[in-house]
KENU-704805 format. One record per residue: y, x, z of N, C-alpha, C in turn. Coordinates in steps of 0.2 Angstrom, whole numbers, plus 5000, padded with zeros to 4 digits. Last residue first. Layout:
YXZYXZYXZ...
//
This chain:
564355055513564355145511563855145505564054945518564654965512564755025512563554945530563054935526563554935518563855045539563555095536563355025528564854945545565155015543564555055537563954865549564254835545564654915540562154885555563054875556563554885550560954815547561354855550562254855552560654685545560154735550560454805553561054515546561154585545560754645549560454385533560654425539560354495539560054345522560754325526560554355534559154375513558854335519559554345523559954445502559454405499559054355507560554545509561054485504560354435501559554625515560054585519560354525515559054675505558654615510559054585512560054755499559754675496559554655499560154835512560754805510560454735505558954905511559054855517559854815515559154975499558454935499558754875506560155055502560055025495559554955497559855135513560655065513560355045507558555205509558355155514559255105514559255275499558855225496558555185502559955355509560455335501560055265499559155425516559355375517559955315513558455485504558055445510558455395512559355535492559155535499558655495500559955455479559455535479559355555487560055345471560055365478559755435478561155245462560955295463560855335469562155155461561655135462561155185464563255195455563155185462562855175464562755225441562855275446563055275454563155145434562555135436562455185442564255165426564255095430563555095433563855265417564455285424564355215426563055315408562755235412563155265419563155435400563255365397563255305401562955555404563555525404563655455400561955605419561955545411562755545412561755645432561855705426562155655420561255545438561855575441562055605434560155495431560855455430561355475433559355595438559355585430560255555429559155565448559455625448559755615442558755435448559355435451559555515449557355475444557755445440558555445441556955555458557155565451557555545445557055425464557655475465557655505459556155325460556855305459557255365463554955395463555055385456555755375455555255415475555155475473555255465465555155285480555755325483555655385478553855245477554255215473555055245475552955325484553255335477553655315473553155395502553355335497553555365489553055525507552355475504552555395499554155575510553555635505552955565502555055485512555155525506554655555503554055355521554455415521554655445514553055265534553355275527553855335527552355265546552455225543552455225534552655425547551855395550551855335545553755495547553155515542552455475545554555435552554355465557553755495553556555455546555655445545555155465549557955445545557455465549556855445546559355395543559055445535558455465540560155325551560155415553559755445547560055215545560555215549560655285550559055205534559855175533560155195537558055215543558055265538558855255538557855105551558055175555558355225548557455005540558155025545558455065549556355065536557055065530557555055534555655035547555755105545556255125541555754895548556054945553556355015553555954815530555554855538555954905542556654755522556954745528556554775536555654755513556254795512556654815517554154735510554554725515555154755515552754775509553154715503553954685509552254855519552154765519552654725513553254975512552654955516552854895517553854935494553954945502553454935506553354925482553254985483553754995490554154775482553754815476553954895478554954685485554754725491554254775486556054615479555354605479555054645484557454605480557054615486556354575486558054625467557754545470557454555476558454735470559054695470558854625471557354815466557654835473558254775476556854785455556554765461556854765465558154825447558254755449557554745453557954955448558454935454558454875453556954965442556554995447557154945451557454935430556954905431556854925437558355065428558454985430558254945432557655165426558055165433558255095434557055125414556555115419556955125426558055145406557755075407557455085412558355265408558755215410558455165412557155345402557255345409557855295409557455285389556855255390556755285399558655365385558555285385558055245390557855495385558455465390558655395390556155485385556955525384557555485386554755565393555355535391555955535389554255675399554055665391554555615390554655685411555055745407554655735400554555615422554755575417554855625411553855695434553655635431553855605425553955835443554455785437553855735433553855825460553455825453553955805450554755905472554355835467554155845462
//
């Protein structure tokens, strides 16, 4: 994947990460197929890390690619340890995060409880 944020400093990367995370936590749907974080492609991705490559997936989803790159920065950063728990560097982690906040906002469980808490 290409380096999108190489010209940004650490504070700018952290701010952008938090802004993308806010979109996910608000269940805004921005960057998700059909503006739906609970779409089946993300539920399947959360369960098994699978993507069928047609509907959406790590190679197609720009939001994921940006979030992943910023997550890698956050994991390596020493000043934002509280944000590390929101990092998602795999498609499965990203899908779990997305579906977790979709469930929280909509009051319905998409994943078995064991996966939802990871």
